[in-house]
N, C-alpha and C positions, 0 to 999 in steps of 0.2 A: 481543484483548489480555488479558493475565493480570491478574486482580483483585489478586493479591499485589503486582504491580508498579505498576499504575495504580489505586491506591486514592485515598482522599479527599484526601490531601495533594497528590499530583500533579495530580489532577483540578481542584483549586481554582485552580491557576496555569497549567494547560496552554494555554488559549487566549491568555493574556497574552504568551506567547513570540512569537506571530505579529504582535504589535504592536511588537516590537523591530526595529531596523534589520536585524539578521541574519535574524530570522524573516520579515520582509517580502520580503527578497531570495530566501531559500530558497523561500518560498511561490510567488513569481512564477515562478521557474525550474522548480520541480517541476510546477506546473500547466501551464506551456508544454509540457513533455515529455509529461505525461499526456494533454493535449488532442490532441497529435499521435498518440499511441498509440491512443487511443479512436477517432480518425478513421480508423483502419485497419478499423473495423467500422461502415461507413456505415449498415447496416440496424438498428443497435442503438437501441432506444428505452427499455428498462428496465434499470436497473443496481442491483445489490446491492453495498454496500460492507461487507466483512467486517473487523471490527476497527475500527469507525468512531470509537471514542473519543467525543469531544465533538461529533462530527458535522461537523467542519470541512470535510472533503472531500465529505461527503454534501450539505451545503448548496451547495457549489460545483457539484456534479453536477446538483442540482435547478435551480440558476440557469442552467446551461448548456442546459437544456431537456429533461433526462431525467426520467422517473419513477424516482426514486431512493429506496431504503430502506437504512438503516444497521443493522448488527448488531454488538453488542459484549457481552462477558460481564461487564464491569465496570459495576455499578450506579452508583458515584460518577461515572464518566466520562459515562454516559448522562444523569445528573441535571444535568450542566452544559450539555447541548445546548439550543439555543434552541428555543422553541415552533414548531410547524408542521412539524417533520420527521417522517417515518415511521421509527420506530425500534423495534427488537426486541432484547430481551435473549436472548442465546443463545451457544452454544459453536461456534467455528469448526470444530471437529472433528466436529460433528454438527449440520449446518444444518437448521433446522426448515422446509425448503422442499421442494417436489416436484421431481422430475427436470425439467430444462429450464424452471424457473419464471421465469427472467429471461434477457435477452439477454446481459448481461455481468456478471461478478463481478470486483470490484476489491479488492485487498488492498494498502494503502499503509502502509508501515512497520508491518506486522503479522506477517509470517512470522518476523521476527527474534525475536519474543517468544513464539512458540508452542512447546509441548513436543513436538508431533509435526507438523511442517510438511508432511510427505508426506500425512498423513491430511487435513489442511486443504485441500491442493491437490486431492486426489481428490474431496472434498466440493464444492469450488468448481466443478470441471469437471462434476460431476454436475448441478449446479443451473443452469449456464450453457448457453445454446443456442449461442452463437457463440464464446465463449472468455473468456480472463482478461486483465486488465491488472494488473501487479504493480509496486509501488514499494518498493525495498529499499535499505537503507544499505550502502554499498560497503566491504568489508573492505580492499581495496587502493586506498585514496584518502587524501590528506592529511587530509581532514575525518574520515574513519573512524578514522584513527590518533589524531587529536587527541581525539576523543570517548572512545576506549578508554583512552588515557592519563589523561584527566581522571577517568574512572570509577574509577581505581585510588586516587585521592587524596581524593575527596569523594563523598558519596552521589549516585547518578545512576541513572536508569532504564536507561541504556546499560550498566551493569554486568551486567545480566541479559540483554542482547541478544546474539544470535548473528549478527554481521555476516557477509556472504559476498561473494565475488567474482562477477563476471559469469559466469565459467566454472562456479563451484560452483552458482550459481543455475540455469544451463542444465541441468546434470546433475540437479539436484533436480527440475526441471520435467519433464525427459524420463524420469526414473525413474517418473513417474506418468502423464504424457500419452503416453508411448511414444517410442522413439528417432527416429521420423520426424515428430514434432510440429513444426509450423511455429512458430518462435520468432524474434521480432524485438526487438532491444534498442537502447537508446541510454543515455548517461549525461549528467548535468548536475551543477551545483555544483562547478565547478573553482575552484582558488584564484584570488583577485582577479577572479573573474567572467569569465575568459578560457579557452576560448571562451564566448560568451554564449548560444549556441544549443545544443540537444541535439547530442551528438557521438557518433561511433562509437569514440572513444577510451575504453578500459575503466577509466579512473582517476577519473572524476567521483564525487563523494561520494554521489550518488543514482542508482541503477540503475532505469530504467524498462523493462519487458519486456511484450510482448504475446504471448499464447499462443493460436493459432487452433485452435479445436476443431471448426469446421464449415467446410468449403470454400465454403459458400454465404454466409459472413459478409460477404465483399466484394462 
């Protein structure tokens, strides 16, 4: 995440959003989708979350039984993380890890805020043995439209975000991983919670995507 976007003011209130009714619902549905995608890599034991912010999903990954470490460039966001997490301050474009250092790399609402997402994906693939799990805000969804409109009229971190569609995200991934890369996606966060499970419809507000880097992952 970019320090200029996720500074002290945002960091101080970031976790509180997950305690709102909307935040709890989004959190539950996003984690349901992410759990399904991570399950496509049954051999995975170690996970790096790039753009971890306050460590919200890093904590969840740890509680799911993974050895999890979070990385973010924003010192104010990392300062809000709870004690006990393994956290590193670093740049998503230049990860301070060796090739194949972890089984999986996850980026959850991170690519939207990066200056050079292709570079970040290349770095993530370099560090991951099995592949990537991405969570991205969907350009072509009612939720994405509402957030973009709201950002026009009041200060919002979403004003700086580059939302993308399922197809744009696939093109971005394959531009780095290669045209034959195995890509699996679903969406969630539909209006009124219908459907309630991850769907192959491309209009949910949150896109989850797995990118398989190693045929031995499954």
